[in-house]
C-alpha positions in Angstrom: -79.8 -88.3 67.9 -76.4 -90.5 68.1 -75.1 -88.5 71.1 -78.7 -88.5 72.9 -78.4 -92.2 72.6 -74.6 -92.3 73.8 -75.5 -90.3 76.8 -78.5 -92.5 77.6 -76.1 -95.3 77.5 -73.4 -94.2 80.1 -76.4 -93.0 82.5 -77.7 -96.7 82.2 -74.4 -98.2 82.6 -73.2 -95.8 85.5 -76.2 -95.5 87.9 -76.1 -98.8 88.8 -72.6 -99.1 89.6 -73.0 -95.8 91.7 -75.7 -97.6 93.4 -73.8 -100.6 94.1 -71.1 -98.6 95.5 -73.3 -97.0 97.9 -75.0 -100.0 99.2 -71.3 -101.7 99.7 -69.4 -98.9 100.9 -69.9 -99.3 104.4 -68.9 -103.3 104.3 -65.6 -104.4 104.5 -64.3 -106.8 102.0 -62.1 -109.5 103.6 -59.1 -109.7 101.9 -57.5 -113.3 101.2 -55.2 -115.0 103.7 -51.3 -114.9 103.2 -49.0 -117.0 104.3 -47.9 -116.4 107.8 -45.1 -113.9 108.1 -42.1 -113.5 110.7 -42.7 -117.1 111.9 -40.3 -120.3 111.3 -40.0 -121.9 108.3 -40.8 -125.5 107.8 -40.8 -128.4 105.8 -43.6 -131.0 105.8 -43.7 -134.4 105.1 -46.6 -136.7 103.9 -47.4 -140.1 103.0 -46.5 -143.7 104.2 -43.6 -145.9 105.9 -40.9 -144.5 103.4 -41.7 -141.2 104.8 -42.4 -141.8 108.4 -39.1 -143.6 108.6 -40.3 -147.2 109.1 -37.1 -149.2 109.5 -34.8 -146.6 110.7 -36.0 -147.6 114.3 -36.0 -145.3 117.6 -40.0 -144.6 116.9 -41.5 -141.8 118.8 -43.7 -143.4 121.8 -47.1 -142.3 120.5 -46.3 -143.9 117.2 -45.1 -147.2 118.2 -48.6 -149.1 119.0 -49.9 -146.5 121.6 -53.8 -146.6 121.2 -53.2 -148.5 117.9 -51.0 -145.9 116.5 -48.5 -147.8 114.6 -47.4 -144.9 112.1 -43.8 -145.8 113.0 -42.5 -142.0 112.9 -38.9 -142.0 113.5 -36.3 -139.1 114.3 -34.2 -140.7 111.7 -36.8 -140.5 108.6 -35.5 -138.8 105.4 -37.6 -135.6 105.8 -35.4 -134.9 109.3 -32.1 -135.2 107.5 -33.2 -132.6 104.5 -31.2 -129.3 104.5 -33.0 -126.2 103.1 -31.7 -122.6 103.4 -33.8 -120.8 105.9 -35.7 -124.0 107.5 -35.8 -124.2 111.0 -38.7 -126.8 111.7 -39.5 -130.0 110.4 -42.4 -131.8 110.9 -43.3 -135.3 109.9 -47.2 -136.2 109.1 -46.4 -139.4 107.4 -47.7 -142.9 108.7 -46.6 -146.2 108.0 -49.2 -148.3 105.9 -50.6 -145.0 105.0 -52.5 -145.1 101.4 -53.8 -141.8 99.5 -57.1 -141.6 101.3 -54.9 -140.9 104.7 -53.6 -137.7 103.2 -56.9 -136.3 101.9 -59.5 -134.2 103.8 -62.7 -136.5 103.7 -63.5 -139.9 104.4 -62.6 -142.1 107.3 -59.3 -141.7 109.6 -59.8 -144.3 112.3 -56.1 -144.0 113.7 -55.4 -140.4 113.0 -56.8 -137.4 111.5 -56.5 -136.4 108.0 -52.6 -135.3 107.1 -54.0 -132.8 104.9 -55.8 -131.7 107.7 -52.7 -131.8 110.2 -51.0 -129.6 107.3 -53.6 -127.1 107.7 -52.9 -126.5 111.3 -49.1 -126.2 110.5 -49.8 -124.0 107.3 -51.2 -121.3 109.7 -48.6 -121.2 112.3 -45.4 -121.5 110.2 -44.2 -120.5 106.5 -43.9 -123.7 104.9 -41.2 -124.1 102.1 -41.7 -127.7 100.9 -44.1 -130.6 101.1 -42.5 -133.6 100.3 -44.9 -136.8 99.8 -44.3 -140.4 99.4 -47.4 -142.4 98.8 -49.4 -144.9 96.1 -47.8 -148.0 97.5 -50.4 -148.9 99.8 -53.2 -148.1 97.6 -53.8 -150.7 94.6 -50.3 -151.8 94.1 -50.3 -153.5 97.9 -46.6 -153.4 97.3 -45.7 -154.4 100.7 -48.3 -157.2 100.6 -46.5 -158.4 97.5 -43.5 -158.6 99.0 -44.7 -160.8 101.9 -46.3 -162.9 99.2 -42.8 -163.1 97.6 -41.2 -164.3 101.2 -44.1 -167.0 101.2 -43.1 -168.1 97.6 -39.7 -169.2 98.6 -41.0 -172.0 100.4 -43.2 -173.2 97.3 -40.8 -173.4 94.7 -42.8 -175.6 92.4 -45.2 -173.0 92.1 -44.8 -169.7 90.1 -43.3 -167.0 91.9 -45.1 -164.1 93.3 -44.0 -161.9 90.4 -44.9 -164.3 87.9 -48.5 -164.3 89.7 -48.9 -160.7 89.9 -47.5 -159.4 86.7 -50.5 -159.6 84.4 -52.4 -157.3 86.7 -49.6 -155.2 88.0 -49.8 -152.4 85.0 -53.7 -152.3 86.1 -53.2 -151.9 89.6 -50.7 -149.1 89.3 -52.9 -147.3 86.9 -55.8 -147.4 89.5 -53.5 -145.8 92.2 -52.9 -142.9 89.9 -55.8 -140.7 90.4 -56.0 -141.6 93.9 -52.4 -140.3 94.3 -53.7 -137.1 92.3 -56.7 -136.4 94.4 -54.7 -136.6 97.4 -52.0 -134.1 96.1 -54.9 -131.8 95.1 -56.2 -132.0 99.0 -52.6 -130.5 99.8 -52.7 -128.1 97.1 -56.3 -126.9 98.3 -55.1 -126.6 102.0 -52.0 -124.6 100.8 -54.4 -122.1 98.7 -56.9 -121.9 101.8 -53.9 -120.5 103.7 -52.8 -118.0 101.0 -50.1 -119.8 99.8 -49.8 -119.7 95.6 -48.2 -122.7 93.9 -45.1 -120.9 93.3 -44.9 -119.9 97.4 -43.8 -123.2 98.2 -42.8 -126.5 96.3 -44.7 -129.6 96.5 -42.6 -132.9 95.7 -43.8 -136.4 95.1 -41.0 -139.0 95.3 -40.8 -142.6 94.0 -39.9 -145.7 95.6 -36.7 -147.2 96.0 -36.2 -150.9 95.3 -35.4 -152.3 98.7 -34.0 -155.8 96.9 -32.1 -156.8 93.7 -31.2 -160.2 92.0 -27.5 -159.9 92.8 -27.7 -160.3 96.8 -25.5 -162.6 98.7 -26.4 -166.2 98.4 -25.4 -167.0 101.9 -28.3 -164.7 102.8 -31.1 -165.7 100.9 -32.9 -167.5 103.5 -34.7 -166.5 106.6 -31.8 -165.2 108.3 -31.6 -162.5 105.9 -34.0 -162.1 102.6 -35.7 -165.5 101.8 -37.0 -164.2 98.3 -36.5 -166.3 94.9 -34.3 -165.2 92.6 -37.2 -165.2 89.8 -38.9 -162.6 92.1 -36.2 -160.7 93.2 -35.5 -159.9 89.1 -39.1 -159.1 88.8 -39.0 -156.3 91.2 -35.9 -155.0 90.0 -37.2 -155.2 86.3 -40.9 -155.0 86.7 -42.2 -154.0 89.8 -40.2 -150.9 90.7 -39.7 -149.4 87.5 -44.0 -149.9 86.5 -44.4 -148.3 89.8 -42.2 -145.4 89.3 -43.7 -144.7 86.1 -47.2 -144.3 87.9 -46.0 -142.3 90.4 -44.7 -139.8 87.6 -47.8 -139.7 86.0 -49.5 -138.8 89.3 -46.9 -136.0 90.1 -47.3 -134.9 86.4 -51.1 -134.9 86.4 -51.1 -133.1 89.9 -48.8 -130.3 88.9 -46.0 -131.3 91.5 -42.5 -131.8 91.0 -41.0 -135.1 90.9 -38.3 -137.3 92.4 -37.4 -140.3 91.2 -36.0 -142.8 93.8 -36.1 -146.1 91.7 -32.4 -146.5 91.4 -31.6 -144.7 94.6 -30.6 -147.6 96.5 -28.5 -149.7 93.6 -25.5 -151.3 95.4 -27.0 -150.9 98.6 -29.8 -152.9 98.6 -30.7 -155.6 101.6 -28.4 -158.6 101.6 -26.3 -157.0 99.2 -23.4 -156.9 101.5 -21.2 -154.3 102.6 -23.0 -150.8 103.4 -26.8 -151.5 103.3 -29.4 -148.8 103.0 -32.6 -151.1 103.5 -33.3 -153.6 106.5 -33.5 -157.4 105.6 -36.3 -159.5 107.0 -36.9 -158.1 110.6 -38.2 -159.5 113.4 -39.1 -157.6 116.8 -39.4 -160.8 119.2 -40.8 -158.6 121.7 -43.6 -157.7 119.9 -43.8 -161.2 119.0 -44.5 -162.5 121.9 -47.3 -159.6 123.0 -50.3 -160.6 121.8 -51.6 -156.8 121.3 -48.0 -156.2 119.1 -47.5 -159.3 117.2 -49.1 -158.4 114.1 -46.4 -155.7 113.8 -43.5 -157.7 114.6 -42.5 -157.9 110.6 -43.5 -154.2 110.0 -40.2 -152.9 109.5 -38.9 -155.1 107.2 -37.6 -154.3 103.6 -37.8 -150.6 104.5 -34.9 -148.1 104.0 -32.7 -147.7 107.4 -31.2 -144.8 108.7 -28.3 -144.9 106.4 -30.6 -144.8 103.6 -33.0 -141.9 104.7 -29.9 -140.0 105.0 -28.3 -140.5 101.6 -31.9 -140.0 100.2 -32.5 -137.1 102.0 -29.0 -135.6 100.6 -30.3 -135.9 96.9 -34.0 -134.5 97.7 -32.2 -131.5 99.4 -30.1 -131.0 96.3 -33.4 -131.0 94.3 -35.1 -128.7 96.3 -32.9 -125.7 95.5 -33.2 -126.3 91.8 -36.5 -125.3 89.5 -36.4 -128.4 87.4 -39.9 -130.1 87.2 -38.2 -133.7 87.6 -34.9 -135.6 88.4 -33.5 -138.6 89.5 -31.4 -139.7 92.3 -28.6 -142.2 91.1 -25.3 -143.7 92.4 -22.6 -141.5 92.4 -19.9 -144.2 91.9 -18.3 -143.5 95.2 -21.1 -145.1 97.3 -23.6 -142.3 97.9 -26.4 -140.9 95.3 -26.4 -137.5 93.1 -28.8 -135.9 91.3 -29.7 -136.5 87.7 -31.4 -134.2 85.7 -33.3 -135.6 82.5 -31.6 -134.8 79.2 -32.6 -131.6 77.4 
């Protein structure tokens, strides 16, 4: 009896399987896509002004106001200086002023298509080895607008500085930014998966922001000819503004499964108006734009961003990071006027 039941069970299982095979035998199952082979290897930059190259100058004509496109992509941007073995192509899709939504696949993109959508076109034609991202400061923190209000504060010394005014809300603003950056990074992952890239087939790095100013600037430059910022605000940027923002970007990287490169101390000793070799622009006015009604709103756009020397230094550190497998590291002064990669303590 037991043997008969056993045979019956086998028949009940095998016959449906055979029938399914007969029904589907003539239908080809499309294999999953694979990353392109025998094509140039590439690195891609996504995000905001600190990736597009704002502050470095010599912007491509199509991103310097043409059709209201002010992405300000520069051939001196950090991503252009990254050295990675085997990589021969560099694509800079970042845009000055971009927030996390600019990367995402859904939602409005009035000036340019979604950066993730642009990435998709590249992922199908080139073998992408690394995607480096800088984003978040233009979301809830509104760090650029905050620095503008800090400039305004120097003319109202009787009132609290911009740092003191924003500090009670700063942590909440950074916290609100985190899920938006996570969603953007997940869209990047989605694009890469759809083009056949396993997470281990390329590197996804989220970098944070370097402090562009510091309290120990030259007092002779603490004016509209250099860096018109109050000392208490400069101290807040260094001690609270950038560190809290840096921690938020780190948390976003962890939640999205991306690697993280801490740039918060990368510019120490080279801040705007510090004297010597500065890696950041001072208050910068493009007087030609200022006199053009169609361009005057962007006449100050380059202020307080890394310059070409800064981007070159940060790229050297990123290049070192991309050769390793650590999940996170930091770019710190090397004591000789440049930066070096510092790994977290074991």
